[in-house]
Every structure is written in structure tokens, then in C-alpha cells.
C-alpha positions in Angstrom: -53.6 57.2 143.4 -53.7 60.6 141.5 -56.2 63.1 142.6 -58.8 64.3 140.1 -57.5 67.9 140.6 -53.8 67.1 140.4 -53.7 68.5 136.8 -54.9 72.0 138.0 -52.5 74.7 139.0 -52.8 76.1 142.5 -54.3 79.4 141.3 -56.9 77.5 139.2 -57.8 75.4 142.2 -58.2 78.5 144.4 -60.4 80.1 141.7 -62.5 76.9 141.3 -62.9 76.6 145.1 -64.1 80.2 145.4 -66.7 79.7 142.7 -67.7 76.3 144.1 -68.3 77.9 147.5 -70.5 80.6 146.0 -72.6 78.1 144.1 -72.8 75.8 147.1 -74.1 78.6 149.4 -76.6 79.7 146.7 -77.8 76.1 146.3 -78.2 75.7 150.1 -80.4 78.8 150.2 -82.5 77.6 147.3 -82.9 74.1 148.9 -83.9 75.7 152.2 -86.5 77.9 150.4 -87.8 74.8 148.5 -88.2 73.0 151.8 -90.1 75.9 153.4 -92.4 76.3 150.3 -93.0 72.5 150.2 -94.0 72.5 153.8 -96.5 75.4 153.3 -97.8 73.8 150.1 -98.3 70.5 151.8 -100.2 72.1 154.7 -102.5 73.9 152.2 -103.0 71.3 149.5 -102.0 67.9 150.9 -99.1 65.8 149.7 -98.1 66.3 146.0 -95.0 66.2 143.8 -93.9 69.6 145.3 -93.7 68.0 148.7 -90.9 65.8 147.6 -89.2 68.1 145.1 -86.4 69.3 147.6 -85.4 65.6 148.1 -84.2 65.6 144.5 -81.9 68.6 145.0 -80.4 67.5 148.4 -78.1 64.8 146.9 -76.7 67.4 144.4 -75.9 69.8 147.2 -74.2 67.0 149.2 -72.1 66.1 146.1 -71.1 69.7 145.6 -70.1 69.9 149.3 -67.9 66.8 148.9 -66.3 68.2 145.8 -65.4 71.4 147.7 -63.8 69.3 150.4 -61.7 67.4 147.8 -60.5 70.7 146.3 -59.6 72.1 149.7 -57.8 68.9 150.5 -55.8 69.1 147.3 -54.9 72.8 148.0 -53.8 71.9 151.5 -51.6 69.1 150.3 -49.8 71.6 148.0 -48.8 74.0 150.8 
């Protein structure tokens, strides 16, 4: 089975992995901040939409992490 990233050059994969890592770390920080703010908001104003807002972003962060692992695996297979 051909990998999704098999059409990319090694340099393009390295560049993609580097940018993906930056975006992943940024997204993790944002999700952590959202969780903290939702906890404080819930303590002040009871449960609302903002309480559950981080739950919508966590799956996207997990998907981004899995994509990073796939890119790293493809790069490792080329060495």
C-alpha cells in the first residue's frame, strides 16, 4: 500500500514536518489555554457552551499529531 506522502521529496517532507510541528505545538498551547479558561468560566458562570468548547479542538489536535507521526515514519523509511 502506497503511503500518502510517497509522492513528496525528502526535502519537502522535512519542510512539511517542521511546519507541522510548529503548528501542533501552537495548537496544543491554545487548547491548554482554552481548557484553563473554560474551567475558570465554569466556576464563575456555571456550565455553558464555553465549558465544552475545548472538546471540539482536541480531536483536531490528535489528528495533527497522527499526521506528524506518519510523516516522520515516511522520512525514516527513506533513510
